[in-house]
N, CA, C and O atoms as a Maestro MAE file, in Angstrom:
{
 s_m_m2io_version
 :::
 2.0.0
}

f_m_ct {
 s_m_title
 :::
 protein
 m_atom[276] {
  # First column is atom index #
  i_m_mmod_type
  r_m_x_coord
  r_m_y_coord
  r_m_z_coord
  i_m_residue_number
  s_m_chain_name
  s_m_pdb_residue_name
  s_m_pdb_atom_name
  i_m_atomic_number
  :::
  1 25 135.946 -92.372 140.505 1 A "MET " " N  " 7
  2 3 137.185 -93.264 140.269 1 A "MET " " CA " 6
  3 2 138.115 -92.544 141.175 1 A "MET " " C  " 6
  4 15 138.178 -91.315 141.198 1 A "MET " " O  " 8
  5 25 138.896 -93.385 141.982 2 A "SER " " N  " 7
  6 3 140.071 -92.993 143.296 2 A "SER " " CA " 6
  7 2 140.544 -91.910 142.710 2 A "SER " " C  " 6
  8 15 140.294 -91.581 141.550 2 A "SER " " O  " 8
  9 25 141.339 -91.233 143.595 3 A "SER " " N  " 7
  10 3 142.336 -90.645 143.455 3 A "SER " " CA " 6
  11 2 143.560 -91.182 142.886 3 A "SER " " C  " 6
  12 15 144.134 -90.467 142.065 3 A "SER " " O  " 8
  13 25 143.979 -92.119 143.125 4 A "ALA " " N  " 7
  14 3 144.931 -92.832 142.831 4 A "ALA " " CA " 6
  15 2 145.092 -93.264 140.890 4 A "ALA " " C  " 6
  16 15 146.115 -93.224 140.207 4 A "ALA " " O  " 8
  17 25 143.640 -93.656 140.456 5 A "ILE " " N  " 7
  18 3 143.358 -93.617 139.386 5 A "ILE " " CA " 6
  19 2 143.562 -92.134 138.509 5 A "ILE " " C  " 6
  20 15 144.193 -91.681 137.554 5 A "ILE " " O  " 8
  21 25 142.788 -91.819 139.309 6 A "GLU " " N  " 7
  22 3 143.039 -90.187 138.627 6 A "GLU " " CA " 6
  23 2 144.337 -89.482 138.400 6 A "GLU " " C  " 6
  24 15 144.521 -88.515 137.659 6 A "GLU " " O  " 8
  25 25 145.178 -90.084 139.117 7 A "LYS " " N  " 7
  26 3 146.290 -89.267 139.184 7 A "LYS " " CA " 6
  27 2 147.099 -90.308 138.277 7 A "LYS " " C  " 6
  28 15 148.096 -89.786 137.780 7 A "LYS " " O  " 8
  29 25 146.929 -91.545 137.967 8 A "ALA " " N  " 7
  30 3 147.977 -92.270 137.227 8 A "ALA " " CA " 6
  31 2 147.525 -91.902 136.100 8 A "ALA " " C  " 6
  32 15 148.423 -91.841 135.260 8 A "ALA " " O  " 8
  33 25 146.062 -91.509 135.549 9 A "VAL " " N  " 7
  34 3 145.469 -90.987 134.010 9 A "VAL " " CA " 6
  35 2 146.055 -90.117 133.688 9 A "VAL " " C  " 6
  36 15 146.710 -90.085 132.646 9 A "VAL " " O  " 8
  37 25 145.931 -88.904 134.769 10 A "GLU " " N  " 7
  38 3 146.623 -87.451 134.148 10 A "GLU " " CA " 6
  39 2 147.792 -87.698 133.988 10 A "GLU " " C  " 6
  40 15 148.155 -86.851 133.172 10 A "GLU " " O  " 8
  41 25 148.872 -88.489 134.307 11 A "ALA " " N  " 7
  42 3 149.935 -89.100 134.114 11 A "ALA " " CA " 6
  43 2 150.048 -89.225 132.963 11 A "ALA " " C  " 6
  44 15 150.688 -88.330 132.411 11 A "ALA " " O  " 8
  45 25 149.697 -89.950 132.397 12 A "LEU " " N  " 7
  46 3 149.759 -90.755 131.334 12 A "LEU " " CA " 6
  47 2 149.040 -89.699 130.006 12 A "LEU " " C  " 6
  48 15 149.154 -89.750 128.781 12 A "LEU " " O  " 8
  49 25 148.420 -88.941 130.757 13 A "GLU " " N  " 7
  50 3 147.525 -87.702 129.310 13 A "GLU " " CA " 6
  51 2 149.019 -86.833 129.370 13 A "GLU " " C  " 6
  52 15 149.394 -86.499 128.246 13 A "GLU " " O  " 8
  53 25 149.592 -86.569 130.076 14 A "LEU " " N  " 7
  54 3 150.499 -85.409 130.201 14 A "LEU " " CA " 6
  55 2 151.711 -85.727 129.535 14 A "LEU " " C  " 6
  56 15 152.551 -84.855 129.317 14 A "LEU " " O  " 8
  57 25 151.939 -87.461 129.035 15 A "LEU " " N  " 7
  58 3 153.210 -87.838 128.921 15 A "LEU " " CA " 6
  59 2 152.307 -87.228 127.137 15 A "LEU " " C  " 6
  60 15 151.164 -86.847 126.886 15 A "LEU " " O  " 8
  61 25 153.681 -87.444 126.199 16 A "PRO " " N  " 7
  62 3 153.470 -87.216 124.409 16 A "PRO " " CA " 6
  63 2 152.835 -88.795 123.971 16 A "PRO " " C  " 6
  64 15 153.402 -89.821 124.346 16 A "PRO " " O  " 8
  65 25 151.598 -88.813 123.139 17 A "GLU " " N  " 7
  66 3 151.022 -89.462 122.986 17 A "GLU " " CA " 6
  67 2 151.763 -91.060 122.438 17 A "GLU " " C  " 6
  68 15 151.292 -92.197 122.421 17 A "GLU " " O  " 8
  69 25 153.207 -90.473 122.000 18 A "ASP " " N  " 7
  70 3 153.960 -92.074 121.616 18 A "ASP " " CA " 6
  71 2 154.474 -92.883 122.949 18 A "ASP " " C  " 6
  72 15 154.826 -94.056 122.823 18 A "ASP " " O  " 8
  73 25 154.507 -92.305 124.096 19 A "MET " " N  " 7
  74 3 155.071 -92.437 125.261 19 A "MET " " CA " 6
  75 2 153.863 -93.398 125.900 19 A "MET " " C  " 6
  76 15 154.170 -94.557 126.178 19 A "MET " " O  " 8
  77 25 152.581 -92.971 126.124 20 A "GLN " " N  " 7
  78 3 151.596 -93.052 126.613 20 A "GLN " " CA " 6
  79 2 151.453 -95.183 126.758 20 A "GLN " " C  " 6
  80 15 151.282 -95.841 127.784 20 A "GLN " " O  " 8
  81 25 151.576 -95.580 125.613 21 A "GLU " " N  " 7
  82 3 151.301 -97.254 125.522 21 A "GLU " " CA " 6
  83 2 152.079 -97.421 126.296 21 A "GLU " " C  " 6
  84 15 151.589 -97.725 127.384 21 A "GLU " " O  " 8
  85 25 153.776 -97.340 126.261 22 A "SER " " N  " 7
  86 3 154.672 -97.880 126.803 22 A "SER " " CA " 6
  87 2 154.630 -97.533 128.441 22 A "SER " " C  " 6
  88 15 155.084 -98.338 129.254 22 A "SER " " O  " 8
  89 25 154.100 -96.384 128.806 23 A "ALA " " N  " 7
  90 3 154.085 -96.500 130.096 23 A "ALA " " CA " 6
  91 2 153.535 -97.098 131.108 23 A "ALA " " C  " 6
  92 15 153.786 -97.383 132.279 23 A "ALA " " O  " 8
  93 25 152.530 -97.232 130.156 24 A "ALA " " N  " 7
  94 3 150.818 -97.828 130.960 24 A "ALA " " CA " 6
  95 2 151.395 -99.454 130.342 24 A "ALA " " C  " 6
  96 15 150.679 -100.354 130.783 24 A "ALA " " O  " 8
  97 25 152.058 -99.746 129.807 25 A "ASP " " N  " 7
  98 3 152.467 -100.616 129.820 25 A "ASP " " CA " 6
  99 2 153.551 -101.455 130.994 25 A "ASP " " C  " 6
  100 15 153.456 -102.646 131.293 25 A "ASP " " O  " 8
  101 25 154.434 -100.605 131.465 26 A "TYR " " N  " 7
  102 3 155.371 -100.606 132.448 26 A "TYR " " CA " 6
  103 2 154.579 -100.778 134.011 26 A "TYR " " C  " 6
  104 15 154.778 -101.541 134.956 26 A "TYR " " O  " 8
  105 25 153.595 -99.670 133.760 27 A "LEU " " N  " 7
  106 3 153.215 -99.625 134.947 27 A "LEU " " CA " 6
  107 2 152.209 -100.911 135.287 27 A "LEU " " C  " 6
  108 15 152.212 -101.530 136.351 27 A "LEU " " O  " 8
  109 25 151.360 -101.168 134.154 28 A "LEU " " N  " 7
  110 3 151.111 -102.568 134.659 28 A "LEU " " CA " 6
  111 2 151.918 -103.911 134.849 28 A "LEU " " C  " 6
  112 15 151.547 -104.835 135.572 28 A "LEU " " O  " 8
  113 25 153.199 -103.885 134.016 29 A "SER " " N  " 7
  114 3 154.216 -105.106 134.116 29 A "SER " " CA " 6
  115 2 154.741 -104.582 135.899 29 A "SER " " C  " 6
  116 15 155.007 -105.632 136.483 29 A "SER " " O  " 8
  117 25 154.908 -103.627 136.656 30 A "GLN " " N  " 7
  118 3 155.142 -103.635 138.019 30 A "GLN " " CA " 6
  119 2 154.065 -103.798 138.710 30 A "GLN " " C  " 6
  120 15 154.331 -104.299 139.802 30 A "GLN " " O  " 8
  121 25 152.395 -103.490 138.476 31 A "ALA " " N  " 7
  122 3 151.517 -104.284 139.456 31 A "ALA " " CA " 6
  123 2 151.334 -105.383 139.351 31 A "ALA " " C  " 6
  124 15 150.470 -105.913 140.049 31 A "ALA " " O  " 8
  125 25 151.999 -106.036 138.543 32 A "ARG " " N  " 7
  126 3 151.920 -107.700 138.431 32 A "ARG " " CA " 6
  127 2 152.966 -108.538 139.064 32 A "ARG " " C  " 6
  128 15 152.838 -109.644 139.588 32 A "ARG " " O  " 8
  129 25 153.935 -107.868 138.931 33 A "LYS " " N  " 7
  130 3 155.189 -107.881 139.635 33 A "LYS " " CA " 6
  131 2 155.073 -107.827 141.098 33 A "LYS " " C  " 6
  132 15 155.449 -108.684 141.898 33 A "LYS " " O  " 8
  133 25 154.352 -106.411 141.402 34 A "PHE " " N  " 7
  134 3 153.697 -106.488 143.012 34 A "PHE " " CA " 6
  135 2 153.111 -107.823 143.303 34 A "PHE " " C  " 6
  136 15 153.652 -108.743 143.917 34 A "PHE " " O  " 8
  137 25 151.587 -107.785 142.622 35 A "ARG " " N  " 7
  138 3 150.859 -108.917 143.172 35 A "ARG " " CA " 6
  139 2 151.633 -110.470 142.921 35 A "ARG " " C  " 6
  140 15 151.433 -111.457 143.630 35 A "ARG " " O  " 8
  141 25 152.376 -110.421 141.966 36 A "ALA " " N  " 7
  142 3 153.061 -111.846 142.490 36 A "ALA " " CA " 6
  143 2 153.903 -112.119 143.807 36 A "ALA " " C  " 6
  144 15 154.159 -113.225 144.283 36 A "ALA " " O  " 8
  145 25 154.306 -110.785 144.331 37 A "LEU " " N  " 7
  146 3 155.141 -110.629 145.402 37 A "LEU " " CA " 6
  147 2 154.417 -110.834 146.341 37 A "LEU " " C  " 6
  148 15 154.598 -111.855 147.004 37 A "LEU " " O  " 8
  149 25 153.459 -109.993 146.652 38 A "LYS " " N  " 7
  150 3 152.554 -109.793 148.108 38 A "LYS " " CA " 6
  151 2 151.334 -111.350 147.736 38 A "LYS " " C  " 6
  152 15 150.692 -111.704 148.725 38 A "LYS " " O  " 8
  153 25 151.157 -111.910 146.829 39 A "ASP " " N  " 7
  154 3 151.185 -113.067 146.516 39 A "ASP " " CA " 6
  155 2 151.701 -114.265 147.348 39 A "ASP " " C  " 6
  156 15 151.116 -115.097 148.041 39 A "ASP " " O  " 8
  157 25 152.891 -114.079 147.064 40 A "ALA " " N  " 7
  158 3 154.213 -115.539 147.578 40 A "ALA " " CA " 6
  159 2 154.426 -114.964 149.219 40 A "ALA " " C  " 6
  160 15 154.689 -115.812 150.071 40 A "ALA " " O  " 8
  161 25 154.296 -113.410 149.656 41 A "ILE " " N  " 7
  162 3 154.602 -113.346 151.126 41 A "ILE " " CA " 6
  163 2 153.427 -113.583 152.204 41 A "ILE " " C  " 6
  164 15 153.507 -113.636 153.431 41 A "ILE " " O  " 8
  165 25 152.506 -113.688 151.500 42 A "ASP " " N  " 7
  166 3 151.488 -114.184 151.943 42 A "ASP " " CA " 6
  167 2 150.555 -115.456 151.908 42 A "ASP " " C  " 6
  168 15 149.402 -115.685 152.275 42 A "ASP " " O  " 8
  169 25 151.508 -116.142 151.337 43 A "GLU " " N  " 7
  170 3 151.515 -118.090 150.774 43 A "GLU " " CA " 6
  171 2 152.698 -118.222 152.244 43 A "GLU " " C  " 6
  172 15 152.356 -118.932 153.190 43 A "GLU " " O  " 8
  173 25 153.952 -117.530 152.278 44 A "GLY " " N  " 7
  174 3 154.702 -117.505 152.770 44 A "GLY " " CA " 6
  175 2 154.433 -117.400 154.876 44 A "GLY " " C  " 6
  176 15 154.873 -117.953 155.884 44 A "GLY " " O  " 8
  177 25 153.677 -116.573 154.588 45 A "MET " " N  " 7
  178 3 153.110 -116.023 155.957 45 A "MET " " CA " 6
  179 2 151.989 -116.942 156.541 45 A "MET " " C  " 6
  180 15 151.736 -116.945 157.745 45 A "MET " " O  " 8
  181 25 151.400 -117.637 155.735 46 A "ALA " " N  " 7
  182 3 150.166 -118.742 156.213 46 A "ALA " " CA " 6
  183 2 151.143 -119.865 156.339 46 A "ALA " " C  " 6
  184 15 150.918 -120.792 157.117 46 A "ALA " " O  " 8
  185 25 152.334 -119.812 155.526 47 A "ASP " " N  " 7
  186 3 153.149 -121.506 156.499 47 A "ASP " " CA " 6
  187 2 153.311 -120.912 157.521 47 A "ASP " " C  " 6
  188 15 152.626 -121.473 158.376 47 A "ASP " " O  " 8
  189 25 154.156 -119.573 158.184 48 A "VAL " " N  " 7
  190 3 154.393 -119.220 159.107 48 A "VAL " " CA " 6
  191 2 153.260 -119.568 160.399 48 A "VAL " " C  " 6
  192 15 153.533 -119.841 161.568 48 A "VAL " " O  " 8
  193 25 151.755 -119.444 159.676 49 A "ASP " " N  " 7
  194 3 150.896 -119.311 160.682 49 A "ASP " " CA " 6
  195 2 150.549 -120.822 160.932 49 A "ASP " " C  " 6
  196 15 150.263 -121.222 162.060 49 A "ASP " " O  " 8
  197 25 150.576 -121.450 160.091 50 A "ALA " " N  " 7
  198 3 150.431 -122.832 160.117 50 A "ALA " " CA " 6
  199 2 151.152 -124.166 160.457 50 A "ALA " " C  " 6
  200 15 151.069 -125.357 160.159 50 A "ALA " " O  " 8
  201 25 152.105 -123.125 161.447 51 A "GLY " " N  " 7
  202 3 153.341 -123.794 162.086 51 A "GLY " " CA " 6
  203 2 154.311 -124.853 160.841 51 A "GLY " " C  " 6
  204 15 155.155 -125.684 161.173 51 A "GLY " " O  " 8
  205 25 153.888 -124.522 159.356 52 A "ARG " " N  " 7
  206 3 154.808 -125.202 158.846 52 A "ARG " " CA " 6
  207 2 156.375 -125.102 158.292 52 A "ARG " " C  " 6
  208 15 157.086 -125.757 157.530 52 A "ARG " " O  " 8
  209 25 156.524 -123.711 159.243 53 A "VAL " " N  " 7
  210 3 157.802 -123.237 159.233 53 A "VAL " " CA " 6
  211 2 159.285 -123.161 160.595 53 A "VAL " " C  " 6
  212 15 159.103 -122.666 161.707 53 A "VAL " " O  " 8
  213 25 160.296 -123.609 160.252 54 A "VAL " " N  " 7
  214 3 160.550 -124.027 161.677 54 A "VAL " " CA " 6
  215 2 162.128 -122.642 161.681 54 A "VAL " " C  " 6
  216 15 162.589 -122.147 160.653 54 A "VAL " " O  " 8
  217 25 162.482 -122.421 162.717 55 A "PRO " " N  " 7
  218 3 164.086 -121.646 162.497 55 A "PRO " " CA " 6
  219 2 165.277 -122.742 162.162 55 A "PRO " " C  " 6
  220 15 165.405 -123.934 162.442 55 A "PRO " " O  " 8
  221 25 166.191 -121.676 161.344 56 A "TRP " " N  " 7
  222 3 166.956 -122.258 160.562 56 A "TRP " " CA " 6
  223 2 167.895 -122.175 161.566 56 A "TRP " " C  " 6
  224 15 167.918 -121.074 162.118 56 A "TRP " " O  " 8
  225 25 168.692 -123.011 161.984 57 A "ASP " " N  " 7
  226 3 169.947 -123.155 162.571 57 A "ASP " " CA " 6
  227 2 171.355 -123.664 161.530 57 A "ASP " " C  " 6
  228 15 171.581 -124.702 160.908 57 A "ASP " " O  " 8
  229 25 172.020 -122.547 161.685 58 A "LEU " " N  " 7
  230 3 173.112 -122.499 160.391 58 A "LEU " " CA " 6
  231 2 174.484 -123.708 160.842 58 A "LEU " " C  " 6
  232 15 174.965 -124.500 160.032 58 A "LEU " " O  " 8
  233 25 174.967 -123.568 162.482 59 A "ASP " " N  " 7
  234 3 175.605 -124.424 162.759 59 A "ASP " " CA " 6
  235 2 175.218 -125.661 162.587 59 A "ASP " " C  " 6
  236 15 176.064 -126.520 162.339 59 A "ASP " " O  " 8
  237 25 173.694 -126.023 162.699 60 A "GLU " " N  " 7
  238 3 173.579 -127.093 162.686 60 A "GLU " " CA " 6
  239 2 173.751 -127.914 160.965 60 A "GLU " " C  " 6
  240 15 174.468 -128.867 160.661 60 A "GLU " " O  " 8
  241 25 172.850 -127.152 160.136 61 A "PHE " " N  " 7
  242 3 172.527 -127.466 159.047 61 A "PHE " " CA " 6
  243 2 174.688 -127.939 158.676 61 A "PHE " " C  " 6
  244 15 175.276 -128.965 158.334 61 A "PHE " " O  " 8
  245 25 175.182 -126.337 159.050 62 A "LEU " " N  " 7
  246 3 176.754 -127.134 158.630 62 A "LEU " " CA " 6
  247 2 177.374 -128.209 158.952 62 A "LEU " " C  " 6
  248 15 178.136 -128.772 158.166 62 A "LEU " " O  " 8
  249 25 177.135 -128.631 160.134 63 A "LYS " " N  " 7
  250 3 177.382 -129.776 160.917 63 A "LYS " " CA " 6
  251 2 176.994 -130.862 159.979 63 A "LYS " " C  " 6
  252 15 177.846 -131.392 159.266 63 A "LYS " " O  " 8
  253 25 175.376 -131.319 159.938 64 A "LEU " " N  " 7
  254 3 175.285 -131.996 158.986 64 A "LEU " " CA " 6
  255 2 175.698 -132.204 157.581 64 A "LEU " " C  " 6
  256 15 175.709 -133.357 157.151 64 A "LEU " " O  " 8
  257 25 175.992 -131.356 156.924 65 A "THR " " N  " 7
  258 3 176.276 -131.432 155.690 65 A "THR " " CA " 6
  259 2 177.969 -132.110 155.401 65 A "THR " " C  " 6
  260 15 178.406 -132.701 154.413 65 A "THR " " O  " 8
  261 25 178.581 -131.768 156.582 66 A "ARG " " N  " 7
  262 3 179.970 -131.653 156.746 66 A "ARG " " CA " 6
  263 2 180.002 -133.703 157.272 66 A "ARG " " C  " 6
  264 15 180.950 -134.445 157.017 66 A "ARG " " O  " 8
  265 25 178.794 -134.103 157.952 67 A "THR " " N  " 7
  266 3 178.670 -135.781 157.966 67 A "THR " " CA " 6
  267 2 178.629 -136.397 157.357 67 A "THR " " C  " 6
  268 15 179.035 -137.555 157.448 67 A "THR " " O  " 8
  269 25 177.951 -135.715 156.179 68 A "LYS " " N  " 7
  270 3 177.342 -136.573 154.725 68 A "LYS " " CA " 6
  271 2 178.144 -136.745 153.808 68 A "LYS " " C  " 6
  272 15 177.839 -137.132 152.680 68 A "LYS " " O  " 8
  273 25 179.452 -136.424 154.270 69 A "ARG " " N  " 7
  274 3 180.544 -136.467 153.071 69 A "ARG " " CA " 6
  275 2 180.973 -137.720 152.830 69 A "ARG " " C  " 6
  276 15 181.807 -137.928 151.948 69 A "ARG " " O  " 8
  :::
 }
 m_bond[275] {
  # First column is bond index #
  i_m_from
  i_m_to
  i_m_order
  :::
  1 1 2 1
  2 2 3 1
  3 3 4 2
  4 3 5 1
  5 5 6 1
  6 6 7 1
  7 7 8 2
  8 7 9 1
  9 9 10 1
  10 10 11 1
  11 11 12 2
  12 11 13 1
  13 13 14 1
  14 14 15 1
  15 15 16 2
  16 15 17 1
  17 17 18 1
  18 18 19 1
  19 19 20 2
  20 19 21 1
  21 21 22 1
  22 22 23 1
  23 23 24 2
  24 23 25 1
  25 25 26 1
  26 26 27 1
  27 27 28 2
  28 27 29 1
  29 29 30 1
  30 30 31 1
  31 31 32 2
  32 31 33 1
  33 33 34 1
  34 34 35 1
  35 35 36 2
  36 35 37 1
  37 37 38 1
  38 38 39 1
  39 39 40 2
  40 39 41 1
  41 41 42 1
  42 42 43 1
  43 43 44 2
  44 43 45 1
  45 45 46 1
  46 46 47 1
  47 47 48 2
  48 47 49 1
  49 49 50 1
  50 50 51 1
  51 51 52 2
  52 51 53 1
  53 53 54 1
  54 54 55 1
  55 55 56 2
  56 55 57 1
  57 57 58 1
  58 58 59 1
  59 59 60 2
  60 59 61 1
  61 61 62 1
  62 62 63 1
  63 63 64 2
  64 63 65 1
  65 65 66 1
  66 66 67 1
  67 67 68 2
  68 67 69 1
  69 69 70 1
  70 70 71 1
  71 71 72 2
  72 71 73 1
  73 73 74 1
  74 74 75 1
  75 75 76 2
  76 75 77 1
  77 77 78 1
  78 78 79 1
  79 79 80 2
  80 79 81 1
  81 81 82 1
  82 82 83 1
  83 83 84 2
  84 83 85 1
  85 85 86 1
  86 86 87 1
  87 87 88 2
  88 87 89 1
  89 89 90 1
  90 90 91 1
  91 91 92 2
  92 91 93 1
  93 93 94 1
  94 94 95 1
  95 95 96 2
  96 95 97 1
  97 97 98 1
  98 98 99 1
  99 99 100 2
  100 99 101 1
  101 101 102 1
  102 102 103 1
  103 103 104 2
  104 103 105 1
  105 105 106 1
  106 106 107 1
  107 107 108 2
  108 107 109 1
  109 109 110 1
  110 110 111 1
  111 111 112 2
  112 111 113 1
  113 113 114 1
  114 114 115 1
  115 115 116 2
  116 115 117 1
  117 117 118 1
  118 118 119 1
  119 119 120 2
  120 119 121 1
  121 121 122 1
  122 122 123 1
  123 123 124 2
  124 123 125 1
  125 125 126 1
  126 126 127 1
  127 127 128 2
  128 127 129 1
  129 129 130 1
  130 130 131 1
  131 131 132 2
  132 131 133 1
  133 133 134 1
  134 134 135 1
  135 135 136 2
  136 135 137 1
  137 137 138 1
  138 138 139 1
  139 139 140 2
  140 139 141 1
  141 141 142 1
  142 142 143 1
  143 143 144 2
  144 143 145 1
  145 145 146 1
  146 146 147 1
  147 147 148 2
  148 147 149 1
  149 149 150 1
  150 150 151 1
  151 151 152 2
  152 151 153 1
  153 153 154 1
  154 154 155 1
  155 155 156 2
  156 155 157 1
  157 157 158 1
  158 158 159 1
  159 159 160 2
  160 159 161 1
  161 161 162 1
  162 162 163 1
  163 163 164 2
  164 163 165 1
  165 165 166 1
  166 166 167 1
  167 167 168 2
  168 167 169 1
  169 169 170 1
  170 170 171 1
  171 171 172 2
  172 171 173 1
  173 173 174 1
  174 174 175 1
  175 175 176 2
  176 175 177 1
  177 177 178 1
  178 178 179 1
  179 179 180 2
  180 179 181 1
  181 181 182 1
  182 182 183 1
  183 183 184 2
  184 183 185 1
  185 185 186 1
  186 186 187 1
  187 187 188 2
  188 187 189 1
  189 189 190 1
  190 190 191 1
  191 191 192 2
  192 191 193 1
  193 193 194 1
  194 194 195 1
  195 195 196 2
  196 195 197 1
  197 197 198 1
  198 198 199 1
  199 199 200 2
  200 199 201 1
  201 201 202 1
  202 202 203 1
  203 203 204 2
  204 203 205 1
  205 205 206 1
  206 206 207 1
  207 207 208 2
  208 207 209 1
  209 209 210 1
  210 210 211 1
  211 211 212 2
  212 211 213 1
  213 213 214 1
  214 214 215 1
  215 215 216 2
  216 215 217 1
  217 217 218 1
  218 218 219 1
  219 219 220 2
  220 219 221 1
  221 221 222 1
  222 222 223 1
  223 223 224 2
  224 223 225 1
  225 225 226 1
  226 226 227 1
  227 227 228 2
  228 227 229 1
  229 229 230 1
  230 230 231 1
  231 231 232 2
  232 231 233 1
  233 233 234 1
  234 234 235 1
  235 235 236 2
  236 235 237 1
  237 237 238 1
  238 238 239 1
  239 239 240 2
  240 239 241 1
  241 241 242 1
  242 242 243 1
  243 243 244 2
  244 243 245 1
  245 245 246 1
  246 246 247 1
  247 247 248 2
  248 247 249 1
  249 249 250 1
  250 250 251 1
  251 251 252 2
  252 251 253 1
  253 253 254 1
  254 254 255 1
  255 255 256 2
  256 255 257 1
  257 257 258 1
  258 258 259 1
  259 259 260 2
  260 259 261 1
  261 261 262 1
  262 262 263 1
  263 263 264 2
  264 263 265 1
  265 265 266 1
  266 266 267 1
  267 267 268 2
  268 267 269 1
  269 269 270 1
  270 270 271 1
  271 271 272 2
  272 271 273 1
  273 273 274 1
  274 274 275 1
  275 275 276 2
  :::
 }
}
């Protein structure tokens, strides 16, 4: 086991038994959120690398919206 896993197991074991399940659920939910965020960032960076992202010019955007009224 890696040291990170060992630390997580030790931390859970130090908690009272009635808190272990909710602590493990919380850790798992945070890991899933992290994974989803990482995947979204990776997808965005792939868009940048593929040239599908262009710089955004706020002044140009505002001019465009004012002419479409």
